[in-house]
SETOR-377018 format. One record per residue: x, y, z of N, C-alpha, C in turn; residue in three letters. Coordinates in pm, 1 decimal. Layout:
    n_east   n_north      n_up   ca_east  ca_north     ca_up    c_east   c_north      c_up    r
         X         Y         Z         X         Y         Z         X         Y         Z  ALA
...
END
This chain:
    n_east   n_north      n_up   ca_east  ca_north     ca_up    c_east   c_north      c_up    r
   11664.8   -4592.7   10548.1   11642.2   -4665.4   10681.0   11522.8   -4729.1   10730.3  MET
   11413.0   -4670.6   10720.2   11300.0   -4721.8   10737.4   11241.7   -4844.3   10657.4  LYS
   11313.7   -4896.8   10525.7   11277.9   -5017.2   10467.3   11338.2   -5128.1   10524.4  LYS
   11447.8   -5113.8   10607.1   11497.6   -5223.9   10690.7   11402.4   -5279.3   10802.0  LYS
   11339.1   -5213.8   10829.0   11233.5   -5271.1   10960.0   11100.1   -5334.9   10918.0  TRP
   11127.3   -5435.8   10834.8   11002.2   -5490.7   10782.5   11022.6   -5647.8   10841.0  VAL
   10880.6   -5732.9   10829.5   10911.8   -5862.9   10873.1   11004.5   -5947.0   10818.8  ASP
   11069.4   -6029.1   10930.3   11195.4   -6087.5   10904.5   11298.5   -6009.0   10989.6  GLY
   11294.1   -5906.7   11019.8   11399.4   -5831.9   11106.1   11434.1   -5874.0   11205.4  PHE
   11560.9   -5916.7   11227.4   11559.3   -5936.9   11408.6   11698.0   -5860.5   11422.2  ARG
   11680.2   -5829.8   11540.0   11763.0   -5735.7   11625.9   11834.0   -5744.6   11764.4  GLY
   11952.6   -5752.6   11765.7   12017.5   -5776.9   11893.6   12043.3   -5645.6   11978.7  LEU
   12046.2   -5641.6   12131.1   12051.0   -5508.8   12186.3   12048.1   -5525.8   12321.4  GLY
   12043.8   -5405.5   12386.8   12037.3   -5388.5   12510.9   11900.4   -5288.6   12580.9  LYS
   11803.4   -5359.4   12661.5   11659.5   -5315.2   12689.2   11677.1   -5252.7   12831.9  PHE
   11562.6   -5181.0   12877.4   11571.1   -5159.6   13027.2   11437.2   -5181.7   13061.6  ALA
   11409.4   -5240.3   13164.3   11279.5   -5262.5   13233.0   11273.9   -5155.4   13371.5  LEU
   11162.4   -5086.5   13413.5   11180.6   -4966.1   13515.5   11281.4   -5042.9   13633.9  PRO
   11256.7   -5210.4   13653.9   11363.4   -5221.3   13790.2   11484.5   -5258.9   13745.7  SER
   11561.5   -5289.7   13593.7   11640.8   -5351.7   13586.9   11680.3   -5264.0   13428.4  GLN
   11829.3   -5246.0   13413.9   11890.8   -5191.2   13343.5   11974.2   -5298.8   13241.5  LYS
   12014.0   -5244.0   13115.1   12117.8   -5308.7   13062.4   12111.7   -5466.3   13025.9  ASP
   11962.0   -5523.1   12991.6   11919.4   -5642.5   12973.1   11938.5   -5687.6   12810.0  ILE
   12012.9   -5769.3   12815.6   12022.8   -5832.7   12649.8   11932.2   -5913.5   12619.5  TYR
   11876.2   -5878.0   12479.9   11752.9   -5916.7   12400.3   11748.0   -5920.0   12284.5  GLY
   11616.4   -5952.3   12244.1   11649.3   -5989.9   12060.9   11479.1   -5937.9   12049.9  GLU
   11480.0   -5832.0   11961.9   11355.1   -5813.5   11903.7   11330.4   -5864.3   11752.3  VAL
   11207.0   -5912.9   11720.6   11178.9   -5972.3   11613.0   11055.4   -5939.2   11528.3  VAL
   11077.6   -5887.2   11414.2   10945.3   -5823.9   11351.4   10895.5   -5918.6   11289.4  LEU
   10784.4   -5972.0   11313.6   10673.9   -6069.2   11244.7   10496.3   -6035.9   11256.5  ASP
   10475.3   -5889.1   11176.8   10353.0   -5866.8   11202.0   10308.4   -5889.7   11334.5  GLY
   10166.3   -5940.1   11329.9   10110.4   -5912.2   11452.2   10174.1   -6014.4   11555.4  ASN
   10300.3   -6100.6   11515.3   10348.1   -6219.3   11596.7   10474.5   -6135.1   11623.0  ASP
   10508.7   -6002.9   11603.6   10632.1   -5955.5   11638.4   10654.3   -5992.5   11834.1  SER
   10775.5   -6010.9   11863.7   10799.1   -6032.7   12017.6   10936.6   -5959.3   12038.2  THR
   10937.1   -5938.0   12160.9   11084.9   -5918.3   12230.4   11132.7   -6024.5   12354.8  LEU
   11264.8   -6113.7   12314.3   11279.4   -6166.5   12423.9   11403.1   -6130.0   12482.8  VAL
   11395.0   -6106.6   12624.4   11475.5   -6066.5   12702.5   11550.2   -6169.8   12767.4  LEU
   11710.4   -6166.3   12799.4   11765.2   -6273.9   12888.4   11790.1   -6236.7   12987.7  LEU
   11814.1   -6319.7   13109.4   11843.9   -6297.7   13249.6   11779.4   -6178.6   13324.2  ASP
   11642.7   -6177.7   13314.3   11583.0   -6075.7   13380.4   11563.4   -6143.9   13524.7  VAL
   11570.9   -6030.6   13624.9   11562.8   -6028.6   13749.4   11407.1   -6086.3   13799.2  ASP
   11376.6   -6174.5   13891.2   11246.7   -6218.9   13934.2   11160.0   -6096.7   13950.6  HIS
   11232.4   -5962.3   13993.4   11103.3   -5884.1   14030.9   11087.5   -5781.3   13920.7  GLY
   11145.4   -5822.6   13756.3   11125.0   -5741.8   13675.2   11048.8   -5792.9   13575.6  GLY
   11005.5   -5914.9   13608.2   10915.1   -5961.4   13487.1   10748.9   -5930.7   13477.0  TYR
   10746.1   -5860.6   13617.0   10580.0   -5808.0   13573.8   10546.3   -5713.5   13474.7  GLY
   10643.9   -5658.4   13412.5   10632.1   -5499.8   13378.9   10534.8   -5422.6   13424.9  LEU
   10619.9   -5319.4   13529.3   10536.1   -5237.2   13598.8   10488.1   -5157.0   13500.9  GLU
   10559.3   -5118.8   13404.9   10543.7   -5016.6   13299.3   10546.6   -5122.1   13150.1  ASP
   10428.2   -5068.6   13091.7   10414.0   -5133.5   12955.9   10472.4   -5094.4   12869.2  PRO
   10574.5   -4988.3   12874.9   10635.8   -4904.6   12769.0   10816.4   -4987.5   12770.8  THR
   10889.6   -4993.6   12689.4   11019.6   -5065.4   12711.8   11113.8   -4984.8   12611.3  VAL
   11220.0   -4944.5   12655.6   11309.3   -4885.9   12552.8   11459.1   -4986.6   12549.3  HIS
   11514.0   -4991.0   12397.9   11609.2   -5074.6   12399.6   11725.1   -4954.6   12287.7  GLY
   11806.7   -5047.4   12260.7   11908.0   -5011.1   12187.0   11959.6   -5134.6   12112.5  LEU
   11975.5   -5087.7   11968.0   12010.4   -5225.4   11885.1   12085.2   -5134.8   11791.8  ILE
   12201.7   -5214.8   11726.5   12285.5   -5168.9   11630.3   12362.3   -5050.5   11670.4  ASP
   12377.1   -5047.2   11824.2   12460.4   -4939.4   11883.9   12400.7   -4798.1   11876.5  GLN
   12326.9   -4779.9   11789.1   12296.9   -4602.8   11756.4   12148.5   -4599.0   11751.3  THR
   12062.6   -4732.7   11721.0   11904.4   -4710.0   11645.7   11833.7   -4744.3   11832.5  VAL
   11740.8   -4668.0   11848.2   11664.6   -4678.6   11995.1   11532.5   -4707.5   11952.7  ARG
   11514.1   -4798.6   12046.6   11350.3   -4844.0   12031.2   11278.7   -4800.8   12155.5  LEU
   11154.0   -4795.0   12134.1   11023.8   -4807.1   12200.0   10931.7   -4839.7   12170.1  SER
   10905.3   -4953.6   12276.1   10805.9   -5027.5   12247.1   10678.6   -5013.5   12358.6  LEU
   10554.9   -4988.4   12307.6   10456.6   -4952.6   12350.9   10357.2   -5104.7   12369.6  PHE
   10258.8   -5046.2   12504.0   10173.2   -5162.2   12512.2   10218.9   -5292.8   12539.5  ASP
   10323.5   -5327.1   12595.8   10386.3   -5448.2   12629.8   10316.8   -5544.9   12718.9  CYS
   10314.3   -5668.8   12665.0   10250.9   -5768.2   12731.6   10342.2   -5868.3   12751.2  ILE
   10351.8   -5925.0   12886.1   10438.4   -6032.8   12913.2   10384.2   -6173.4   12836.9  PRO
   10452.5   -6270.7   12781.6   10368.9   -6363.2   12736.6   10444.2   -6489.7   12825.2  MET
   10553.3   -6496.8   12824.9   10629.7   -6607.8   12915.8   10726.4   -6603.6   12976.9  ARG
   10763.1   -6643.4   13052.9   10855.6   -6617.8   13176.7   10953.2   -6768.6   13204.0  ALA
   11034.7   -6786.7   13160.1   11126.3   -6931.2   13170.3   11216.6   -6912.9   13285.8  THR
   11213.7   -6961.3   13372.7   11321.6   -6983.2   13488.4   11452.1   -7042.4   13442.4  ARG
   11567.8   -6958.8   13487.2   11690.5   -7053.3   13460.2   11770.7   -7066.3   13556.4  SER
   11850.6   -7141.6   13645.0   11871.4   -7169.7   13745.3   12038.9   -7138.8   13730.8  VAL
   12119.1   -7041.9   13817.9   12243.1   -6983.7   13832.5   12277.0   -7028.0   13951.8  ASP
   12366.5   -7141.5   14000.2   12470.5   -7186.2   14063.4   12535.3   -7044.9   14137.3  SER
   12555.7   -6955.7   14064.2   12658.2   -6867.1   14165.1   12598.0   -6722.2   14160.8  GLN
   12441.9   -6701.6   14182.4   12378.6   -6628.4   14235.7   12221.3   -6651.5   14174.1  GLY
   12124.1   -6542.3   14229.8   12000.0   -6559.7   14224.4   11924.5   -6615.6   14088.2  PRO
   11836.0   -6680.7   14086.8   11767.5   -6728.4   13975.6   11705.5   -6620.5   13874.0  SER
   11755.6   -6600.8   13735.3   11710.2   -6549.6   13639.5   11574.1   -6571.1   13536.1  LYS
   11543.3   -6505.7   13494.1   11432.6   -6550.0   13364.8   11458.6   -6495.4   13218.4  TYR
   11419.4   -6573.2   13161.5   11418.9   -6532.5   13004.6   11254.2   -6516.9   12993.6  ARG
   11257.7   -6392.5   12956.1   11130.8   -6276.8   12930.6   11064.4   -6305.5   12755.3  LEU
   10978.9   -6345.2   12750.9   10895.4   -6318.1   12633.4   10776.8   -6196.1   12648.4  GLU
   10776.0   -6097.4   12552.8   10697.6   -6030.3   12550.0   10655.2   -5964.5   12406.8  ILE
   10492.0   -5952.2   12423.2   10436.5   -5912.1   12297.2   10428.6   -5760.8   12278.9  PHE
   10513.2   -5674.2   12210.1   10462.7   -5513.6   12192.0   10355.4   -5527.3   12092.1  PRO
   10246.2   -5428.6   12138.0   10165.4   -5413.5   12024.9   10229.9   -5281.9   11941.9  HIS
   10320.3   -5216.7   11970.7   10386.5   -5104.4   11863.2   10523.4   -5083.6   11905.6  HIS
   10579.6   -5078.7   11804.4   10756.5   -5070.6   11821.9   10793.1   -4927.3   11738.4  ILE
   10830.4   -4834.0   11784.6   10919.2   -4711.3   11744.7   11066.4   -4724.6   11717.2  LEU
   11114.7   -4717.2   11569.7   11236.5   -4721.0   11566.7   11261.9   -4576.0   11538.5  PHE
   11411.8   -4500.0   11598.0   11464.2   -4402.6   11567.4   11597.7   -4362.8   11619.4  GLY
   11606.3   -4199.8   11665.4   11732.6   -4144.1   11711.0   11717.1   -4126.0   11856.2  GLU
   11587.3   -4140.1   11881.0   11548.4   -4144.5   12041.2   11460.2   -4193.1   12107.6  THR
   11437.4   -4238.2   12250.5   11369.4   -4286.6   12283.9   11226.7   -4205.8   12294.4  HIS
   11131.5   -4255.5   12288.2   10980.4   -4192.9   12322.7   10876.7   -4245.1   12440.9  VAL
   10885.6   -4138.1   12503.1   10789.6   -4194.8   12623.6   10654.3   -4150.6   12614.2  GLY
   10589.5   -4191.5   12708.6   10419.5   -4203.4   12716.1   10362.8   -4035.3   12685.4  ASP
   10449.7   -3980.6   12758.3   10382.7   -3820.3   12730.9   10444.4   -3714.9   12645.1  ASN
   10555.0   -3776.6   12556.1   10605.7   -3701.2   12454.7   10553.5   -3685.9   12375.0  ASP
   10503.8   -3535.8   12356.6   10452.2   -3491.6   12219.7   10555.4   -3467.8   12117.6  ALA
   10584.0   -3557.0   12051.8   10662.9   -3551.1   11925.9   10620.8   -3542.0   11806.4  LEU
   10480.4   -3580.7   11761.8   10446.3   -3630.8   11632.4   10347.5   -3528.8   11575.2  PHE
   10383.6   -3475.3   11489.3   10312.6   -3388.2   11383.9   10220.9   -3462.8   11272.6  THR
   10260.9   -3584.0   11248.7   10171.0   -3662.6   11163.9   10210.0   -3794.5   11182.3  SER
   10091.1   -3871.7   11098.9   10098.6   -4015.7   11102.0   10052.8   -4060.9   10971.2  ILE
   10097.0   -4181.6   10915.0   10094.4   -4240.8   10771.7   10038.4   -4354.2   10826.1  SER
    9944.4   -4437.3   10733.8    9912.5   -4571.3   10749.4    9820.0   -4628.3   10640.8  PHE
    9813.9   -4733.4   10613.6    9735.3   -4822.1   10551.7    9594.8   -4875.7   10581.8  VAL
    9478.5   -4829.5   10535.3    9355.5   -4862.7   10568.8    9344.3   -5011.1   10489.8  LEU
    9274.0   -5105.2   10508.7    9239.1   -5248.5   10443.9    9148.5   -5219.7   10331.5  THR
    9083.1   -5132.0   10318.2    8986.3   -5138.9   10201.1    9039.2   -4978.1   10128.7  ASP
    9136.3   -4914.1   10177.6    9177.9   -4785.2   10086.4    9156.4   -4791.0    9947.7  ALA
    9177.9   -4901.3    9885.2    9168.0   -4921.7    9709.0    9006.0   -4847.6    9690.6  ILE
    8910.3   -4893.4    9755.7    8776.8   -4887.3    9751.2    8708.2   -4747.5    9814.0  ASN
    8765.1   -4704.0    9888.0    8747.2   -4565.9    9967.1    8774.9   -4466.1    9881.0  LEU
    8925.5   -4453.2    9840.0    8978.2   -4370.9    9747.2    8993.0   -4444.8    9595.7  PHE
    8887.4   -4430.9    9533.3    8914.6   -4505.6    9402.4    8925.1   -4407.6    9312.5  TYR
    9081.7   -4396.0    9275.1    9104.1   -4327.6    9194.3    9136.6   -4402.2    9022.5  ASP
    9022.8   -4393.6    8990.9    9009.3   -4503.5    8856.4    9145.1   -4455.6    8744.1  PHE
    9135.7   -4329.1    8735.8    9212.0   -4295.8    8631.8    9362.9   -4254.1    8624.0  ASP
    9413.8   -4292.9    8767.7    9526.9   -4260.9    8822.9    9642.4   -4373.5    8694.2  ALA
    9573.1   -4456.7    8688.3    9687.8   -4598.5    8622.7    9591.7   -4655.4    8512.1  PHE
    9659.5   -4731.6    8424.4    9567.0   -4771.9    8306.9    9694.2   -4815.8    8219.6  GLY
    9621.1   -4893.1    8098.0    9707.7   -4923.6    7988.6    9624.5   -4830.3    7841.5  THR
    9734.5   -4830.5    7726.4    9712.9   -4747.9    7621.3    9638.0   -4858.3    7527.1  VAL
    9491.8   -4813.6    7483.5    9409.2   -4869.1    7404.0    9458.1   -4910.1    7259.7  VAL
    9524.1   -4813.6    7243.1    9568.7   -4839.1    7079.8    9743.0   -4813.2    7078.9  HIS
    9817.0   -4861.4    7163.3    9941.9   -4848.7    7152.5   10045.2   -4847.8    7033.8  PRO
    9999.6   -4879.5    6897.2   10082.0   -4882.1    6797.7   10110.2   -4808.7    6779.2  ASP
   10051.9   -4662.0    6737.2   10117.6   -4523.7    6748.9   10182.2   -4445.9    6829.4  GLY
   10209.3   -4501.7    6919.6   10277.7   -4408.9    7041.8   10411.2   -4514.0    7095.6  LEU
   10418.3   -4628.7    7066.1   10530.2   -4716.0    7101.5   10642.2   -4677.1    7047.3  ILE
   10652.4   -4642.4    6872.8   10798.6   -4630.3    6802.2   10919.9   -4516.5    6911.5  ASP
   10839.8   -4393.3    6906.0   10926.2   -4298.6    6978.9   10973.1   -4299.2    7160.4  PRO
   10893.2   -4454.3    7190.9   10922.3   -4459.5    7348.1   11018.1   -4578.8    7330.1  ILE
   11028.7   -4679.7    7203.3   11158.2   -4785.8    7215.0   11256.7   -4733.4    7163.8  LEU
   11227.6   -4600.0    7072.7   11376.1   -4547.7    7011.5   11436.8   -4477.6    7146.2  ALA
   11349.7   -4410.4    7200.2   11450.2   -4334.6    7325.7   11492.0   -4440.0    7434.7  ALA
   11428.5   -4534.2    7465.8   11498.7   -4672.6    7552.2   11604.0   -4722.9    7513.7  GLN
   11580.2   -4717.5    7354.1   11704.2   -4812.6    7281.7   11848.7   -4675.2    7300.3  SER
   11823.1   -4555.4    7284.1   11919.3   -4474.4    7282.6   11979.2   -4434.1    7437.1  ASN
   11897.2   -4478.0    7527.0   11965.4   -4452.3    7663.1   12052.3   -4604.3    7685.8  ILE
   11957.3   -4741.4    7674.0   12023.9   -4820.1    7662.3   12158.4   -4908.1    7610.7  SER
   12183.4   -4809.8    7459.4   12277.4   -4848.8    7363.1   12275.6   -4957.2    7311.2  GLY
   12142.4   -5004.7    7292.7   12096.3   -5127.2    7207.7   11967.0   -5123.0    7138.3  ARG
   11944.7   -5182.7    7039.3   11788.6   -5131.8    6963.0   11720.1   -5225.9    7036.3  GLU
   11605.3   -5178.7    7082.2   11488.6   -5273.7    7116.4   11388.4   -5245.1    7001.2  ILE
   11388.0   -5352.2    6991.3   11247.4   -5373.1    6877.1   11110.3   -5411.6    6935.7  THR
   11023.8   -5350.4    6802.0   10864.5   -5374.9    6848.2   10832.5   -5512.0    6828.2  LYS
   10739.8   -5564.5    6903.3   10691.0   -5681.4    6844.6   10537.1   -5680.5    6803.3  GLY
   10477.3   -5805.1    6771.9   10330.2   -5789.7    6687.1   10263.7   -5752.7    6782.5  GLU
   10241.3   -5754.3    6920.3   10130.7   -5705.2    6991.5   10208.3   -5613.2    7099.2  HIS
   10228.0   -5482.9    7105.1   10272.3   -5402.4    7193.9   10170.3   -5377.1    7305.7  PRO
   10224.2   -5327.9    7437.7   10131.5   -5246.6    7538.9   10197.0   -5194.7    7598.7  GLU
   10144.6   -5073.6    7669.8   10174.1   -4983.4    7740.5   10086.9   -4941.7    7850.5  ILE
   10164.7   -4966.4    7978.3   10081.2   -4912.2    8088.9   10153.7   -4805.1    8131.1  ALA
   10039.3   -4710.9    8204.5   10121.2   -4564.7    8265.7   10045.8   -4527.2    8387.4  TYR
   10127.7   -4454.2    8470.8   10063.3   -4393.7    8577.1   10059.6   -4244.6    8568.6  PHE
    9969.4   -4151.9    8569.5    9966.8   -4042.8    8562.7   10076.5   -3946.8    8613.3  THR
   10109.6   -4016.6    8758.3   10216.1   -3913.2    8841.3   10115.6   -3847.9    8931.2  GLY
    9970.9   -3860.3    8935.2    9899.7   -3759.1    9027.3    9909.7   -3847.0    9143.7  ARG
    9999.7   -3816.7    9277.3   10014.9   -3872.7    9379.3    9900.7   -3860.0    9465.7  HIS
    9859.5   -3741.3    9502.3    9736.5   -3680.0    9577.1    9624.2   -3725.1    9522.3  THR
    9559.2   -3805.2    9600.6    9410.5   -3825.0    9574.9    9303.2   -3718.9    9626.4  ILE
    9327.0   -3709.0    9756.8    9230.8   -3622.5    9815.7    9310.8   -3544.3    9927.1  ILE
    9253.0   -3449.8    9984.5    9314.2   -3368.5   10070.4    9178.2   -3267.7   10153.7  GLU
    9194.9   -3281.4   10289.2    9093.7   -3224.2   10302.9    9102.0   -3204.5   10465.3  VAL
    9059.3   -3052.4   10531.1    9102.7   -3010.9   10663.4    8967.2   -3039.9   10739.3  LEU
    9036.4   -3111.3   10859.9    8873.0   -3187.1   10925.6    8928.1   -3134.4   11060.6  THR
    8847.7   -3175.3   11213.2    8889.9   -3164.7   11321.1    8970.3   -3251.9   11360.8  ASP
    9029.9   -3309.8   11311.1    9121.1   -3434.1   11371.5    9231.3   -3381.6   11310.5  ILE
    9247.7   -3329.7   11232.2    9361.6   -3252.8   11142.1    9329.8   -3264.0   10968.9  GLY
    9473.2   -3235.5   10886.1    9462.7   -3232.6   10731.7    9462.8   -3398.5   10718.1  GLN
    9360.7   -3475.7   10640.5    9338.6   -3577.3   10591.4    9368.6   -3618.5   10467.1  ILE
    9488.2   -3698.8   10423.5    9504.7   -3707.0   10270.8    9536.8   -3822.3   10257.0  SER
    9493.5   -3888.7   10144.2    9521.6   -3980.9   10034.9    9630.9   -3984.8    9940.5  ALA
    9717.9   -4083.2    9944.2    9835.4   -4070.3    9829.1    9843.3   -4187.1    9737.1  GLN
    9844.8   -4177.7    9644.3    9895.6   -4320.0    9555.2   10028.9   -4305.1    9539.8  ASN
   10074.6   -4434.7    9616.7   10241.9   -4445.9    9632.6   10264.2   -4604.0    9568.6  LEU
   10315.1   -4590.5    9434.8   10338.2   -4724.7    9347.7   10462.2   -4740.7    9339.9  PRO
   10493.4   -4873.8    9361.9   10613.4   -4918.6    9340.3   10641.6   -4989.3    9167.2  SER
   10728.5   -4964.8    9129.5   10767.7   -4989.8    8973.0   10853.3   -5085.2    8952.0  MET
   10798.0   -5184.5    8845.6   10930.5   -5299.1    8823.0   11001.1   -5182.4    8716.1  SER
   11138.9   -5222.5    8697.5   11228.8   -5178.6    8599.6   11202.5   -5256.3    8475.2  VAL
   11154.7   -5385.1    8481.0   11153.9   -5448.8    8331.0   11232.2   -5553.3    8335.8  GLY
   11204.7   -5635.0    8259.1   11292.9   -5777.2    8252.6   11230.4   -5890.0    8214.1  GLY
   11278.2   -5991.4    8187.0   11182.7   -6152.2    8115.3   11059.3   -6146.0    8252.7  PRO
   11097.8   -6104.4    8386.9   10968.2   -6154.8    8440.0   10836.5   -6039.5    8451.1  GLN
   10895.5   -5942.2    8360.2   10741.1   -5851.3    8324.1   10787.1   -5681.3    8372.4  GLY
   10661.0   -5645.0    8378.0   10701.0   -5494.5    8414.2   10552.4   -5405.2    8458.6  SER
   10571.5   -5331.0    8529.0   10446.0   -5252.1    8573.4   10423.6   -5193.5    8720.0  GLY
   10313.1   -5151.3    8740.0   10304.3   -5095.7    8866.1   10219.8   -5189.3    8975.0  PHE
   10251.1   -5150.0    9095.8   10198.6   -5225.4    9222.6   10176.6   -5107.3    9308.7  VAL
   10041.4   -5053.5    9311.3   10004.1   -4949.4    9404.9   10003.0   -4986.1    9526.2  ASN
   10034.2   -4878.6    9647.0    9986.2   -4882.4    9773.5    9905.2   -4727.6    9807.8  SER
    9781.3   -4739.5    9869.5    9748.2   -4609.1    9886.2    9763.2   -4571.6   10030.5  ILE
    9828.9   -4472.2   10077.8    9855.8   -4425.2   10190.9    9750.3   -4334.8   10263.3  TRP
    9708.8   -4308.7   10368.6    9634.3   -4234.6   10429.4    9755.4   -4134.5   10532.8  VAL
    9746.1   -4021.6   10526.2    9810.0   -3925.8   10639.1    9733.3   -3832.7   10715.4  GLU
    9742.4   -3814.8   10832.8    9697.2   -3708.5   10919.2    9772.3   -3621.5   10958.5  ILE
    9800.1   -3506.7   10940.9    9864.9   -3383.4   10949.0    9823.7   -3309.1   11040.1  ALA
    9879.1   -3297.5   11168.2    9807.8   -3237.8   11309.5    9865.2   -3104.1   11327.2  PHE
    9750.9   -2988.8   11333.3    9783.1   -2869.2   11372.0    9914.5   -2840.0   11490.8  ALA
    9947.9   -2947.7   11583.2   10029.7   -2901.3   11674.7   10066.8   -3070.3   11706.2  SER
   10181.6   -3081.2   11782.4   10236.4   -3205.2   11790.1   10171.5   -3323.3   11898.2  ALA
   10196.1   -3435.1   11894.1   10098.5   -3496.7   11977.9   10186.5   -3604.1   12047.2  ARG
   10117.3   -3690.1   12158.9   10161.9   -3782.7   12209.6   10148.5   -3907.2   12088.3  THR
   10228.3   -4041.2   12138.3   10187.7   -4137.5   12047.6   10046.0   -4205.8   12056.6  PHE
   10003.9   -4205.1   12162.2    9869.5   -4273.8   12217.3    9756.7   -4167.8   12123.7  SER
    9787.5   -4012.4   12122.9    9712.3   -3940.9   12067.6    9710.5   -3969.1   11944.6  ASP
    9803.3   -3974.9   11889.0    9810.7   -4016.6   11723.4    9756.5   -4156.5   11695.3  VAL
    9777.5   -4241.8   11769.4    9699.9   -4369.1   11719.4    9545.0   -4361.5   11743.4  LEU
    9488.9   -4286.6   11857.4    9367.7   -4257.1   11887.2    9296.0   -4178.4   11750.1  GLU
    9372.8   -4083.9   11668.3    9337.2   -4010.0   11593.2    9309.7   -4109.1   11424.0  SER
    9413.7   -4210.7   11440.8    9394.5   -4278.6   11320.2    9295.6   -4393.7   11338.3  ALA
    9277.6   -4427.5   11461.8    9168.5   -4537.1   11505.3    9027.6   -4465.5   11484.7  TYR
    9028.9   -4334.2   11461.0    8882.8   -4271.7   11445.4    8864.4   -4299.2   11282.9  ALA
    8970.6   -4308.2   11197.3    8907.3   -4332.3   11033.3    8907.7   -4516.1   11025.5  LEU
    8916.4   -4559.3   11122.4    8905.5   -4738.5   11098.5    8800.8   -4803.1   11092.7  ASN
    8674.2   -4712.6   11137.0    8534.1   -4796.1   11083.6    8510.2   -4739.6   10933.4  PRO
    8561.1   -4645.8   10866.6    8558.2   -4660.3   10703.3    8603.3   -4774.3   10635.2  PHE
    8678.2   -4836.8   10707.1    8774.4   -4947.2   10607.9    8705.3   -5083.6   10652.8  SER
    8578.8   -5100.8   10774.4    8520.5   -5197.5   10769.2    8407.8   -5265.8   10678.7  GLN
END
């Protein structure tokens, strides 16, 4: 499910402000430009008395939007009732899940994220590589692949072999914040005319001794941020 919530996603649903329930709106994921647009907001509701907004999209997915800032309110005149507003909101954080999360809900036992300079901080040189002299190794590999695919895969003049050792854990250490680990999480192309190989992402995880609120979890993650500057 989590792969769905990437930049470019747009979700329609109902959202709630402290002073008004069941407001139709749309959330758009676009990195630092992600937005929530609410329609038909009452005049007294667009001040965002509470910076946390909850919503429901796809009928079952619950959203919790934290540290919301109202960016723009456009008034629409309704001849049959009070004026309504189209409210555009910038949420600093959006959580997707099976339940709504409140400011004081201690639900999180770990957090995973990517640091900007994670590859330099956790320089795992030997996890990936290419074989210097692949000619003596390529024949049994191609024979096995030929047997799997049901067709003969022939060796060319200049074979190359790339590898991942399979060692995901780079480091794991217990700290006052919690247990901090760094993991190799590569994506791999299955091959084809476009080529094949690995693209690695290094994820950092903090596992806590006890469940924490979302703001506490973020504060712990921000404590590692100076290392990536």
